[in-house]
Each structure stands twice: as structure tokens, then as C-alpha cells.
N, C-alpha and C positions, 0 to 999 in steps of 0.2 A: 561622267557623262559617256553614254554608250557611243561607241564608233560605228559610223555608218559603213555598211558595205559599199565597195566601189565596184562599178561595172562599166564595161564598154557596151554601147548600143549599136546593132546592126540591122539596116534596112536592105532589102532587095527590091528595087524599083523597076516594075515590069512596065511601066507607063512613062519611063524617062523622067521620074521625079514630079509627077503631077501634083496639083494642090491637094488633091485627096491623099495621096501618098505622103506628102510632106506633113500634113495634119495628123495622119495616122503615127507618123514618127514622133512628131510633138507629143502626142498623147501617150506614147510609150514612155517617154521621159516623166510625165505626170504620174503614170501608173508606178514607175520605179520609185518616185519620190513618196508615193503613198505607201509602198512596201518598205520604205526605210533604206532605200538604196540610191546612192549618188552616182549618177552617170558622169564619167569623167572624160568620156570621149564618144563621138558618133562616127559610124563608118556607113556609107551607102554604096550601092552598086547599081549601075543601069544594066540590066540583063534581061533579054526578052522571055527566057525560060528559067525555071529553078533548076539548079545543078543537082542531079539525082544523088550524088555522093555527099555533097557538102552544103547544099542549099544555095550557098554563094559559090563563086569560082574559086579554085585551089589558090590562085594568086592572091585574091582579097583574103582568104582564110589565113594565108601565111603573113600577110601585112597585120591582120588582127593578132596573130600570135606574137609577132615581134612587139607589138605595143604591150601586150600583157605581160611579156617578159620584162620589158623595161619599167612599166608602171607598177606592177605587182597587183594589179587589179584582181578582184576575187572571182568575177563572173563576167560573161558576155551573154547579153539578152538579145534575142532575134525578134524583129517586129513581124513575126509569121509563125506558122506551126511546123515544127521539125518532125520528121519521121524517126523511128528508133535507129534506123541505119545512118541517118544524117547526123545524129547526136553522137553515135558511136565514132563515126569518121572525124567529126570536128574535135572530139575529146583527144584523139590521137594526135591532132595538129596543134590545138590551143591548150596550153596549160592552165586552164580554169574551168569552173562549172559552166556548163552550156544550159542556158535557160530559154524557152521560147516564151512567146505571148501569153498562151494558154497557162503555163505553169506560173507566171508571174501573176496573172489574174487569180489564179487559185490560191496563190501565197497570200495576197491581200484578203481573200475571203476567209482564210485560215486565221489570220490576225484579227478580223472584224467579228468572227463568230463568237457570240456571247452566250447565247442559249444552248442548251443540251442538243435540241433538234438541229439548229444551225451548225454545231460542231460535227453531229453525225453526218450532215449532209456534205460538208466540206471533206471530211475524211473519206467519205465514199467516192467523191469525185477524184480526190487525189490517188486513191488506190486504183480506181478504174483506169485513170489516165497512165499511171506510172506502170501498171502490170504488163501491158504488151511491150514496154520497152525492157523491163526485166526478162520477160520471156524470150523477147527477140534476139537479145545479144549478151546475156549473161552479165549485165552491168554489176559491178562490184556495189552491193548494198550499202556498205560502209561509207561510200562517197555520198550517199545521200542524207547521211545524219547531220542535220543542222544548216541554218542559213537559208538564203532566199530559195524559194521553190520547194522547200521541205518543212517549213514550220507548221505548227498548228496541231490539231488533235491526231493527224495520222503520223506525226513524226516518229514516235517510239514504235509504231507498227511496221515500219518499213525495214526494220531490222531483222524481221522473221523472215523464214523460208518462203518459197513461192505457195506451197500447200497451204500454210497458215494464213497467207494474204487471201487466197481463194475463200477459205473458211470465213475470215474476217469480212470480206465483201458480202458473203451470203448473210452473215448476222447482221450487218449494218441494213441491208435490204429489208429483212424481215422487221427490224425496229422501226424502220421508215415506213413500211407498209401499215404498222400498227398507228403510226402517227396520221398517216393519210386517212385511215378508217375513222380515227377519232374526229379529225377535222371535218370529214364528210358529214358525220353525225350533227356536229355543230352547224353547219350550213343548212342541213335539213331541218333543224330545230328553228333556225331563223326564218326558213322559208315557210314552215307552218304558222309562224307568228306574223307573217305578212311583211317581213322586213325587207326592204330593198337594198340590194348589195351592189356597192359602187367600188371598183378597183382603181387605184390610182398607177398608172404605168408611165415609163418614159426612160430616156436615156439617163445614165448616172450623172448626179449632180445638176439635174434640171429643175429641182426645187420641189419634189413630191412631199418630202416630210414637212417642209415649211408651209406647203398648201394644206396638208392634213391639219396642222396646228391652227391655221386661220379658220378652216372649216368647221372644225370641231371643239377648238379650244383644247386641243390634247397638248401633250408635253413632249412630243416624239423628238429625239435627238437630230439636231441639224448642224452641218458643218460644210463648209467650202472645199469639199474634198471628195474623191471617188469613192463610191460604195460606203457612204456613211450609214446606210440602212441595209442590213442583211435580212433579219428576222421580220416577217409581216406584222404589222401593227395595225389592229382594228378599233375604231372608235365610233360610237353611235352619235346620231344627230336626230333629235326629235324636231319635227317640223309641225305645222298646223294640221297637216293631213297625213303625214307618213313617218314612219321610223326608217331612217337610212343608216347603213353601216358602211363607212368608208375604211378601205384596207391599203395601207401604204406597202408597197412591194419592192423587192430588190431591183436596183437600176440595171438596165440593159447597157451593153458596150459593143462596139465593133470587135468581133472575133471572140464572142462570149463563147467559151469552150461547151461544146455539146455535151460533155461529161457533167458540167456544172448544171445545165439546163435539166438534164435527166435526174441528177441527185437532188435538186431543189424542186422536184415535181409536187411534192405535198405542199410547198409554199406557193408555187405558181398555179396550183390548183385554184387558189382564190381568184386568180384572173380568169380561169376557165369557166368558173361558175358564177361570175359576177352578172349582174343584170345590166351594168353599164360600165363602160371603160372611160376614165378621164385620162387622155394622153397629154401628159404634162411636157411642153416643149420650151426650150431655152432660145427665146427670139433673138437673144443677142450673140448667140454663137455663130460663127462664120459657117460651119458646117451643119446648121440645123436641118437642111433637107436630108443630109447623109444620115444624121442621128435619127430622124424619123423613119428612114428606110430600114435602118438596123433594128429599130423597135418593132416595126411591121414584120420584118423578117422572123423574129421570135415569136411574135403573135400568130404568124402563118404557121410556124412549126407546132405552136400549142393548139391549133385548129380553132382560134377565136379571133381571126382578123375581121370576120364579118360581123362581129357583135357591134351593137350600137356604141358609138365613141364620138366623145366631145373633145375637141382640142382645147387645152388650157394653154393659150399663147402667153407664156410666163415671161417676167422681167420686162414687161412694157415700160416701166419706168426708166430703162437704160436707153430707149428709143423713142424720144419725145416727138419726133418729127414723122413717125410712122403713121399713115393714114388708113382708114378703113378700106380703102381702095387697095393699097399695099398689102393688107393682110389677106383680103379676098383672093389676091393673085398668089400669095405665098401657099395658101392652103386650098387652091382650086375649088373655092366654094364649098369645102367640107364645113360642118358645123364646127365654129370655133368662138371662143370668148377671150378677148385681151385681158390680162390680168398682171398684178404684181403680187405674187404671194408674200413677199418680204414686207411691202407696204400695205397689203390688204386691199389694193385697188380692184374694183369690179367682182369682189367675191360675192356680193349679192346678185350680180348678173349670172355668175356661174351657177349659183343655187337655183336661179329662175330657169335657166337653161336645162338643168338636171330635172326640174320639176315637170318638164314637158314629157319626160320618159316614166315618171312615177304616178301622174295623175289617170284617173280612168278617161278612156276615150268615148267620145259621143259621135253619133251618126249626124251628119249635116248635109244640107242641101243650100248652096249658096250662090248668090250672084255677085261675084267679087270685081272691084276695080282691078284693072290689069296689074297696076303697081303692087297691090296687095298680094295678088296671085303670084307675081314673080318673087316676091320677097319670101312667101311661104314655100314655092318651089325650090328657091335657092338655098334656104336654111333646112330643107328636108323636114318640114313640119307636117306630122300626120301623114296621112294617106288620102290624097285627093285625086279624082278622076275628072278631067276636064271633058264636059259634054258639048260645049258650044263657045265659040269665040266671036266677039263683036270687036268694033274698033275700039271700044272703051272698057269693055267687061269680059269676064270669063264665067261661064255657068258651070259649077262643079258639084260633086257629091263625093262622100267618103266619110272619113273619120279623123276627128281632131282632138287633142287633149282637152278635157272639160274646160280648164280655164281659158284657153285660147278660143274655144267654141263660144264661150260667153261673151267675149270681147267682139265677135263678129256676127253676133246674133241680129244686128241691124240689116245685114246683107241676106237674111234668110229668104228663101223664095216665098214664105208665107206673109212676109211683111209688105 
């Protein structure tokens, strides 16, 4: 049986150990477990500013060093991103490998990458991340050979000199550019065939792969673990009116390294080019709102935050007392459908919500009851312009999806 690496975890709390900081630290433990590392001790320090030399204060660094000498732990994992000089200074004090949150996440990606493209992307991210550190302080390359933070396709490449690392980065970029062009051709082919493209996005372990399986009867790998899916998986769904392609994408996480986002550009391009985003949210998680913010942050970086989006409020089965009013308050009236991907609850309602975006739109002129108009406005259905308000009705004109327009035909001005 393989022996787990042992590590100490370190957090710098600039908000005095707020709930958000504590949950981030707890998430670091989960990330370590996913990477195959056992956290044997946790250290935290309340400090308003990062120490430029050691990230944490020198006294706390000495305390961690004493623990490492006594315990024989292999590494120290920091819940933050360290600069090259901070890593260099910490290594002079602490007799163990120094790993930051970004390296830990990349290590998990290295272990989970199965496809050729996934391995190329992870290797590129690792080399881009490590190269400034190697340039900045002449770190002994032999110290990087093996273990947490160095596994995966890039492992053997880190033993070469800096010039060859530059060359390797360039070759990887060229190979991934070919992949990007190939996928772009596939997307254009789908567009020519009138295929509607839907991307599933969300925080890691929110249930995207399980939802893909429910929607399309696919056989995507699912597990109650972080980053169960790295490579995008697309599956078709034929409906009565349209052909839909659903794509499961890599999960996002707090502190997702910029180098990973850049390296996975060809994968995340599926999100950029999608006609509709399904934002899968774990309703049962105490930091649901923070997770949504982190996902939106990445979507903003990709330039597609303004895309049409439906929130799939997942794991509703774990919250049986949650009311529609509670959900409306949580999502501030954004389009949302409560579902359970695991149990298959409300999948039909989610498909119905998706159909609003796939159907052709029709021009309408309607005299709607106030309640109907309020519901359409709240759910952001179609494009309606109010022309006149009375006590009980609203006169509107604009466009609605054909199916909805048909159900409202009785309110037409001509009737």
C-alpha cells in the first residue's frame, strides 16, 4: 500500500479568521486529500498584511520549521500564492518542500489528466508557473523531481535546463494551438448544422457530470471528489425541435491558477462559444454564494459573463424545506430551476427552461394580466416592452419564444 505524503497546512488570515477564510482553509485540506496528501497539522496566523519575505511572519515560520523537524513531514502547503522570493526564503527556514495553493491544484490536475490534450495543458501550466521561480532564484531543479507539486506529464521535463524549458513551452503552445483550431472547426460544423450548444459550468464537485448523465443518458465519470472531470465531454440530445449538444467542462475553484486558465484555453473555449450556459450550483454548500462568485469571476475573465445563463440549483433533495421564495431570494430573481441531478428531479423543467432559448421567437402584441407580466419579467422571458399600465393589466409588445407565445395567444390585442 502506497504511503501518503504528510504535510502541514498554513493559512494567513487577513480578516481575523472570517468564515470565508476558515472555509478556504478547510477546502485546502480537501484539495490535499484529493492530491493524496495527509495534512498532519494546521497553522494559522492573523496578520493584516502579507510578509514580503516569508508570507507569514518569521516567528510563525520558525514554529512551522520546528514542527517539521519533529514530525518529519514532507511538505508545507500554504493557502495562498507565494512569490519566488517567498518560496526561496521559506526553504531556507523550513526543511521541507514549500507548496502553495496553485501548485497543489496543478498537482491534482496532473494526476487527473487522462487525454493527450489534458496532459499537454497541465504540463504547459506547470512549466509556465515554475519557470519564473527557476529564473528568479536559481532553485535547484533536482529538488523538484517527484512528489506533490511536481507529478504528472511535466515531471521529467523539470530536470532540463532553462533554455530547454523555454523551448518546451513553445512546443506545447504550438501543439495546443492546433487543438484549438481543430475544435474551432468542429464548433463551426455544429453551427452550420444548426446545433444549439450548451456548456455546463460550475464550482468543482457541484454535480455537472451527474447532470450531463441525466440530460443525455451519457456515461460521464462521476465521483464525490474535487476535479473528477478535466477533459470536456460533449453529448448530443435530440428533441422534437432541435439538436442540442451539452458539454461538461472542468470545475472552477477559489484561487484557480491563472496559468491553468490560460493553458486550458482550448477546453474553456467550449464555454466561450456556447449559445447557453447552465451554471450548476450546489445548494447544500454553506459557501454557495462564494462559489458562484468564483465561477462568475472566471466567466468574466473568459469574456462570457453576459451570456444567457440558467442556474441549475442542484441537490434540492438535501434541502426539503427550501421554498420557491427562498430560492428567489438566493438568486435575486436570476433564471433558475431547482433540481437534483442525482435523483433526476425536475430535469424535465430544466429542459423546458432551455427550450426557451432554442425556440424561434415570434413578435407579439398582448394585453396581459399584471401577474402574468410580473412572472415573465421576473424570469426574464423574451423581450417585452410595456406600453400602458392599468390597475389589472399591462399592454405590451415585443418578442417571445414560439411555445410561450402560443400559450399567451388568448391575450392578443386582436382577440
